[in-house]
C-alpha positions as CSV (number, residue, x, y, z in Angstrom):
1,M,91.4,106.4,186.2
2,G,92.7,105.8,182.6
3,G,91.8,102.0,182.7
4,S,88.4,100.7,181.9
5,A,86.9,97.4,183.3
6,S,83.9,95.6,181.8
7,S,80.9,95.5,184.1
8,P,79.5,92.1,185.2
9,S,76.4,92.8,183.1
10,T,78.6,93.4,180.0
11,N,80.5,90.2,180.6
12,Q,77.3,88.3,181.1
13,G,76.0,89.6,177.8
14,K,79.1,88.4,176.0
15,D,78.8,85.0,177.6
16,D,75.2,84.8,176.4
17,D,76.3,85.7,172.9
18,L,78.9,83.0,173.0
19,A,76.4,80.4,174.2
20,D,74.0,81.5,171.5
21,L,76.8,81.2,168.9
22,I,77.6,77.7,169.9
23,H,73.9,76.6,169.7
24,R,73.4,78.2,166.4
25,F,76.5,76.7,164.9
26,I,75.4,73.2,165.9
27,D,71.9,73.8,164.6
28,S,73.3,75.0,161.3
29,L,75.4,71.9,160.9
30,A,72.2,69.8,161.6
31,D,70.3,71.8,158.9
32,Y,73.2,71.4,156.4
33,S,73.1,67.6,157.0
34,D,69.7,67.6,155.3
35,L,71.5,68.4,152.1
36,L,73.8,65.4,152.3
37,P,73.1,62.4,150.1
38,F,73.2,60.1,153.2
39,S,71.3,59.8,156.5
40,V,72.7,61.7,159.5
41,D,71.4,61.3,163.0
42,R,70.8,64.8,164.3
43,Q,71.3,63.8,168.0
44,K,74.6,62.1,167.2
45,L,75.7,65.0,165.1
46,R,75.1,67.4,168.0
47,S,77.1,65.2,170.3
48,Y,80.0,64.7,167.9
49,T,80.2,68.4,166.9
50,T,79.9,70.0,170.3
51,L,83.6,70.0,171.2
52,A,84.6,71.1,167.7
53,A,82.0,73.9,167.7
54,L,83.1,75.0,171.1
55,A,86.7,75.4,170.0
56,I,85.7,77.3,166.8
57,T,83.3,79.6,168.5
58,L,85.7,80.4,171.4
59,I,88.2,81.6,168.8
60,L,85.6,83.5,166.8
61,A,84.1,85.0,169.9
62,W,87.5,85.9,171.3
63,K,88.4,87.8,168.1
64,I,85.0,89.6,167.8
65,L,83.8,90.1,171.3
66,R,87.1,90.6,173.2
67,S,88.8,93.0,170.7
68,P,90.0,96.1,172.7
69,P,87.7,99.0,172.1
70,H,90.6,101.4,171.9
71,E,92.0,99.6,168.8
72,T,88.9,100.8,166.9
73,Q,89.5,104.3,168.2
74,R,93.1,104.3,167.0
75,R,92.1,103.2,163.5
76,Q,89.5,106.0,163.3
77,R,92.0,108.6,164.4
78,R,94.5,107.5,161.7
79,R,91.8,107.8,159.0
80,A,90.7,111.2,160.3
81,T,92.1,114.5,158.8
82,P,94.2,116.3,161.4
83,P,92.2,119.3,162.6
84,S,93.5,122.8,163.3
85,S,95.5,123.4,166.5
86,S,92.7,125.6,167.9
87,T,90.1,122.9,167.6
88,T,92.3,120.0,168.5
89,T,92.7,121.2,172.1
90,G,89.0,121.6,172.6
91,R,88.2,118.2,171.1
92,T,90.9,116.4,173.0
93,S,89.7,117.8,176.3
94,S,86.1,116.8,175.5
95,S,86.9,113.3,174.3
96,A,89.9,112.2,176.4
97,N,87.8,109.7,178.3
98,P,85.2,108.2,176.0
99,S,82.4,106.2,177.5
100,T,83.3,102.5,178.0
101,D,79.6,101.5,177.7
102,V,79.3,103.1,174.3
103,C,82.3,101.2,173.0
104,S,81.1,98.0,174.5
105,S,77.7,98.5,173.0
106,S,79.1,99.1,169.6
107,G,81.3,96.0,169.9
108,D,78.4,93.8,170.9
109,S,76.4,95.2,168.0
110,R,79.1,94.4,165.5
111,A,79.5,90.9,167.0
112,Q,75.8,90.2,166.7
113,D,75.8,91.4,163.1
114,A,78.7,89.1,162.3
115,I,76.9,86.2,164.0
116,N,73.7,86.9,162.0
117,H,75.6,87.2,158.8
118,F,77.5,83.9,159.4
119,F,74.3,81.9,160.2
120,Q,71.9,83.4,157.7
121,P,69.8,80.7,156.1
122,V,71.1,79.1,152.8
123,N,68.3,79.2,150.3
124,L,69.1,76.6,147.7
125,T,67.0,76.0,144.6
126,L,65.4,72.7,143.9
127,E,67.9,72.2,141.0
128,Q,70.8,72.7,143.4
129,I,69.4,70.3,146.0
130,V,68.7,67.6,143.4
131,R,72.2,67.9,141.9
132,H,73.7,67.7,145.3
133,K,71.7,64.6,146.4
134,L,72.5,62.9,143.1
135,N,76.1,63.1,144.0
136,E,77.3,63.1,140.4
137,G,75.0,60.3,139.4
138,R,74.2,60.2,135.7
139,K,71.7,57.3,135.4
140,V,68.6,56.6,137.5
141,T,66.2,53.6,137.4
142,C,62.9,54.1,139.3
143,R,59.9,51.9,140.1
144,L,56.5,53.4,139.4
145,L,54.3,51.8,142.1
146,G,54.5,53.6,145.4
147,V,57.0,56.1,144.0
148,V,55.6,57.9,140.9
149,L,52.1,56.4,141.2
150,E,49.6,56.5,144.0
151,E,48.9,52.8,143.5
152,T,51.1,50.3,145.3
153,I,50.3,46.9,143.8
154,P,50.0,45.6,140.2
155,E,46.4,44.6,140.7
156,E,45.4,48.2,141.2
157,L,46.7,49.1,137.7
158,Q,44.1,46.9,136.2
159,E,41.4,49.4,137.4
160,K,43.1,52.8,137.5
161,V,46.4,54.7,137.4
162,T,47.0,57.9,139.4
163,V,50.2,59.9,139.0
164,R,51.3,61.7,142.1
165,S,51.4,65.4,141.1
166,S,53.9,66.2,143.9
167,V,56.6,64.1,142.3
168,L,56.6,65.6,138.8
169,E,58.8,68.7,139.5
170,V,61.5,66.6,141.2
171,L,61.3,63.9,138.5
172,H,61.8,66.6,135.8
173,E,64.8,68.0,137.7
174,I,66.4,64.6,138.0
175,A,65.8,64.1,134.2
176,K,67.8,67.3,133.5
177,F,71.0,65.6,134.8
178,C,70.3,61.9,134.5
179,D,69.2,59.3,132.1
180,V,66.0,58.2,133.8
181,Y,64.3,54.8,133.3
182,L,60.9,54.1,134.8
183,M,59.8,50.5,135.3
184,E,57.1,48.3,136.7
185,R,55.7,44.8,136.9
186,I,52.3,44.5,135.2
187,L,49.7,41.7,135.0
188,D,48.5,42.4,131.5
189,D,49.2,44.7,128.5
190,E,46.2,46.9,129.2
191,S,47.8,47.9,132.5
192,G,50.9,49.0,130.6
193,E,48.8,51.1,128.2
194,R,46.9,52.6,131.1
195,V,50.2,53.6,132.8
196,L,51.6,55.2,129.7
197,S,48.4,57.1,129.1
198,A,48.3,58.4,132.7
199,L,52.0,59.4,132.6
200,S,51.4,61.3,129.3
201,E,48.3,63.1,130.6
202,A,50.1,64.2,133.8
203,G,52.9,65.8,131.7
204,V,55.7,63.4,132.6
205,F,57.0,63.3,129.0
206,T,57.1,67.0,128.6
207,S,60.7,67.0,129.8
208,G,63.3,66.0,127.2
209,G,64.9,63.5,129.6
210,L,61.7,61.5,130.2
211,M,60.5,59.4,127.2
212,K,57.9,56.7,126.7
213,E,60.6,54.5,125.3
214,K,62.3,54.5,128.7
215,V,59.3,53.2,130.5
216,L,59.9,49.4,130.9
217,F,57.4,46.7,131.8
218,C,57.9,43.1,133.0
219,G,55.8,40.3,134.3
220,T,57.9,39.4,137.4
221,E,59.9,41.0,140.1
222,N,62.9,39.2,138.9
223,G,62.4,40.9,135.6
224,R,62.7,44.3,137.2
225,I,65.9,43.2,139.0
226,S,67.2,42.1,135.6
227,F,66.4,45.5,134.1
228,V,68.2,47.3,136.8
229,R,71.3,45.1,136.6
230,Q,71.5,45.4,132.9
231,L,71.2,49.2,132.9
232,E,73.8,49.6,135.7
233,P,72.4,52.9,137.1
234,D,74.1,55.1,139.7
235,W,70.8,55.3,141.6
236,H,67.9,52.8,141.8
237,I,64.7,53.9,143.5
238,D,62.2,51.3,144.7
239,S,59.4,50.7,147.3
240,N,60.1,47.0,147.6
241,S,62.4,46.2,150.5
242,E,63.4,42.7,149.1
243,I,64.5,44.1,145.8
244,I,66.4,46.9,147.6
245,Q,68.3,44.3,149.6
246,Q,69.0,42.1,146.6
247,L,70.4,45.0,144.5
248,A,72.4,46.7,147.3
249,R,75.6,45.0,146.4
250,F,75.3,45.8,142.7
251,I,74.1,49.4,142.6
252,K,76.1,52.4,143.8
253,Y,73.2,54.1,145.6
254,E,69.6,53.1,146.3
255,L,66.7,54.9,147.7
256,H,64.0,52.9,149.5
257,V,60.7,54.8,149.4
258,S,58.5,53.8,152.3
259,P,55.7,55.6,154.2
260,E,57.2,54.1,157.4
261,R,60.7,54.4,158.9
262,V,62.7,51.4,157.8
263,E,66.0,49.8,158.9
264,R,69.0,50.7,156.9
265,V,70.2,47.5,155.2
266,A,73.5,48.8,153.8
267,T,75.6,52.0,153.8
268,N,74.7,52.8,150.2
269,V,70.9,52.4,150.8
270,Y,68.9,55.5,152.0
271,S,65.3,55.9,152.8
272,S,62.6,58.5,152.6
273,T,58.8,58.8,152.8
274,S,58.7,59.9,149.2
275,L,60.9,60.7,146.2
276,E,60.1,64.4,146.4
277,N,61.0,64.5,150.1
278,F,64.4,63.0,149.6
279,F,65.5,64.8,146.5
280,G,63.6,68.0,147.3
281,G,65.1,68.2,150.8
282,L,61.7,68.7,152.3
283,D,62.2,66.3,155.2
284,Q,64.7,63.8,156.5
285,R,64.5,60.2,157.5
């Protein structure tokens, strides 16, 4: 009579919404992990957060999906202006038993809207992502070969120098917040001049934070290690795994740029296929 019971189909729809909420919550955590300045295994993240997500979504779903429909009606009646006595009787008789399906449909719609609003994508700018990944770092040292340049060995610099155009935007963003030093081992002075000319033509020095005076050259790999230790950066970026390992205990953070997936040698060492992919948040390791 006066009571109303939810139909099996209505309960099933709410259960589906709850399951969808759990999956979307875990997927959102996995997406947000891309913005962290350290590597996160998505499969492990899903396993570790399932119980926590279930508890949170149960509470959220209980508040949104299980709220009594009559509570909304009572609020609406309080806000409404009292009608005349002649019209009250007619309206009361016509709306004494409102449709349970209409209330349930309205509640489900509000719940879905709340879910969509909660899990709407976060569109961060490149500047915001770079600042987040830098993790308050203020000084960066970066190797040129294999990171800023297409060439990967010093011998190639004796013939040509090609600046990777895709790295320029991220490099300029880093230079907005950090003191950036670029460095490389060269076999002759002509290679150094060729590198500076290519960097200049590519527009590397158009940003105030990137200067020719902060491009350092040396004749040995040990010389590059010495540069980094003397400068004491918050971040060092390199494509040489041996140098990454040797500097790991001296530098706060390191990024190993490698086209292939590499083993993590220390907790403060991260890896990515390229500089722009790591700081630009375009992919994960």
